[in-house]
C-alpha positions in Angstrom: 2.1 -37.0 78.9 5.0 -35.4 80.9 7.2 -37.0 83.5 8.3 -36.0 87.0 11.1 -37.6 88.6 10.9 -40.4 86.0 7.2 -41.1 86.6 4.7 -40.6 84.2 1.9 -37.8 85.1 -1.7 -38.0 83.7 -3.3 -34.8 82.7 -6.7 -34.0 83.6 -9.5 -34.7 81.2 -10.6 -31.8 79.3 -14.3 -32.3 80.2 -13.4 -32.0 83.7 -11.5 -28.9 83.7 -12.9 -26.0 85.7 -15.5 -28.2 87.4 -15.5 -28.1 91.2 -14.6 -31.2 93.0 -17.4 -32.8 95.3 -16.4 -33.3 98.9 -16.4 -36.9 100.2 -19.6 -37.8 101.8 -18.0 -38.5 105.3 -16.5 -35.0 105.1 -19.7 -33.2 104.1 -21.4 -34.7 107.2 -18.6 -33.4 109.3 -19.0 -29.9 107.9 -22.5 -30.1 109.3 -21.5 -30.7 113.0 -21.6 -27.5 114.9 -18.2 -26.3 116.5 -18.7 -26.3 120.5 -17.7 -22.9 120.5 -20.3 -21.9 118.0 -23.5 -23.3 119.5 -25.8 -25.8 118.5 -27.6 -26.2 115.2 -31.4 -25.1 115.6 -33.8 -28.2 115.4 -36.5 -27.9 112.9 -40.0 -27.4 114.4 -41.3 -30.8 112.9 -38.4 -32.5 115.0 -39.4 -30.6 118.1 -42.8 -31.7 118.0 -42.1 -35.2 117.4 -39.7 -35.1 120.4 -42.8 -33.6 122.4 -45.1 -36.3 121.2 -42.6 -39.3 122.3 -42.2 -38.1 125.7 -43.8 -40.0 128.3 -46.3 -37.8 130.2 -48.1 -40.3 132.4 -46.7 -40.9 135.8 -48.4 -43.4 137.9 -47.4 -43.1 141.6 -48.7 -45.0 145.0 -49.6 -42.6 147.6 -50.7 -43.2 151.2 -54.5 -43.0 152.3 -53.6 -39.7 154.0 -53.2 -37.9 150.5 -55.5 -35.4 149.9 -57.0 -36.8 146.9 -57.2 -40.3 148.4 -59.2 -38.7 151.4 -61.6 -37.4 148.9 -62.2 -40.8 147.6 -62.7 -42.3 151.0 -65.1 -39.6 151.9 -67.1 -40.2 148.8 -67.3 -43.8 149.5 -68.4 -43.2 153.0 -70.9 -40.7 152.0 -72.4 -43.2 149.4 -75.6 -45.4 150.1 -73.7 -48.4 150.5 -70.0 -47.8 151.6 -69.0 -51.4 151.6 -69.7 -51.9 148.1 -66.6 -53.0 146.2 -66.5 -50.0 144.0 -63.3 -48.3 143.2 -63.5 -44.9 143.9 -61.7 -42.1 141.8 -61.2 -38.4 141.7 -60.1 -36.0 138.9 -59.9 -32.4 138.2 -58.8 -30.4 135.0 -57.1 -27.0 134.9 -56.7 -24.4 131.9 -53.7 -22.6 133.1 -54.2 -19.3 132.0 -57.5 -18.0 133.1 -57.5 -20.5 136.2 -60.5 -22.0 135.3 -61.1 -25.5 136.7 -63.4 -28.3 136.1 -63.9 -28.7 139.8 -63.1 -32.0 141.6 -64.9 -34.7 140.0 -65.7 -38.1 141.7 -66.8 -41.1 140.2 -66.6 -45.0 140.8 -66.1 -48.0 138.8 -69.0 -50.6 138.2 -68.1 -54.1 139.5 -67.5 -56.8 137.1 -67.4 -54.3 134.3 -65.0 -54.1 131.5 -62.0 -51.9 131.8 -63.9 -49.3 130.0 -66.0 -48.4 132.9 -63.0 -48.7 135.6 -62.9 -45.8 138.0 -60.0 -43.6 136.6 -61.9 -43.3 133.3 -65.3 -42.7 134.9 -63.6 -39.7 136.8 -62.2 -38.4 133.4 -65.8 -38.8 132.0 -67.1 -36.8 135.0 -64.6 -34.0 134.0 -65.7 -34.0 130.4 -69.2 -33.7 131.5 -68.3 -30.7 133.6 -66.4 -28.7 131.0 -68.4 -29.7 128.1 -65.8 -31.9 126.4 -66.6 -35.3 124.7 -65.8 -38.5 126.5 -64.6 -41.5 124.5 -64.3 -44.8 126.8 -62.2 -46.6 124.1 -59.9 -43.5 123.0 -57.9 -41.6 125.7 -56.2 -39.6 123.0 -59.6 -38.3 121.6 -60.9 -37.5 125.0 -57.6 -35.4 126.1 -58.0 -33.6 122.7 -61.5 -32.8 123.4 -60.4 -31.3 126.9 -57.8 -29.2 125.1 -60.2 -27.9 122.8 -62.1 -26.5 125.6 -59.1 -25.0 126.9 -58.2 -27.5 129.6 -54.4 -28.1 129.2 -53.6 -29.8 132.4 -54.9 -32.7 134.7 -54.0 -31.6 138.1 -55.9 -34.1 140.3 -56.3 -37.9 139.3 -56.7 -40.6 142.1 -57.9 -44.0 141.9 -58.1 -46.6 144.9 -57.0 -49.5 142.9 -54.0 -49.2 140.7 -54.8 -49.0 137.0 -55.0 -52.4 135.1 -53.0 -52.9 132.0 -55.7 -52.0 129.5 -56.5 -48.8 131.5 -52.7 -48.1 131.7 -53.0 -47.7 127.7 -55.8 -45.6 127.9 -54.5 -43.4 130.5 -51.0 -43.3 128.7 -52.6 -42.2 125.4 -54.8 -39.6 127.3 -51.9 -38.2 129.4 -49.6 -37.8 126.3 -51.8 -35.3 124.8 -51.3 -32.7 127.4 -48.6 -30.1 127.6 -47.3 -31.2 131.3 -46.8 -34.4 133.0 -49.9 -36.0 134.2 -49.8 -38.1 137.5 -52.3 -40.8 138.3 -52.2 -41.7 141.9 -53.6 -44.9 143.6 -53.5 -46.4 147.1 -50.1 -47.9 148.3 -51.8 -50.3 150.2 -53.2 -52.0 147.0 -49.9 -51.9 145.0 -49.9 -55.7 144.1 -53.5 -56.0 143.7 -52.9 -57.2 140.0 -50.1 -59.3 141.0 -52.4 -61.6 142.9 -53.7 -64.7 140.9 -57.2 -65.5 141.8 -60.4 -63.3 142.0 -60.7 -64.7 145.6 -57.4 -63.1 146.6 -58.3 -59.7 144.9 -61.6 -59.6 146.3 -60.2 -60.4 150.1 -57.4 -57.7 149.6 -59.8 -55.2 148.5 -62.6 -56.1 150.9 -60.0 -55.6 153.9 -59.1 -52.1 152.7 -62.6 -51.1 152.3 -63.6 -52.6 155.7 -60.7 -50.5 157.2 -61.5 -47.1 155.6 -65.1 -47.5 156.4 -64.6 -48.2 160.0 -62.1 -45.0 160.4 
């Protein structure tokens, strides 16, 4: 052992001579960060796919009854055998984007007093599936969307229901919409926006009944 300025100096261990010293973990992480002038580090494909999957595609939006899709639903109601029935009418259309093939505007209605699986927004998508040969699963929105995509239909360009979607239907619609490459907008009549905030069935029937009376009278 030698001394420097009166202090002893420890010689390196013979087994460690010639070995490269490992960087501290914190410094190793710092080296991975891209310099602002050198651009960004490319994300792995799997990570990009995960970001796409996590993005919320469903947009639920109230619209006035003058909206084009709302008018289609109203005209379908008026053209039915009993326009004043408390059916919720809905409209939907799918588009493949590339070859400009469309499912055509499909119109359907809910079944009163039925489970959410038979609500209008799902029934309209069922009509779209039947029009293009896709499989419809009333309990699985994701499987329904994947079947539509397998048929080449990558976008939902029209989707409207008179009543706002109930909580179970929101879950189905969200799973359905998140499978598409672009945002999916589900519209409903702004006059019925607070429908599910009403406490009793009587209040809901009264509110929807007044709306029906008004649109049929026009």
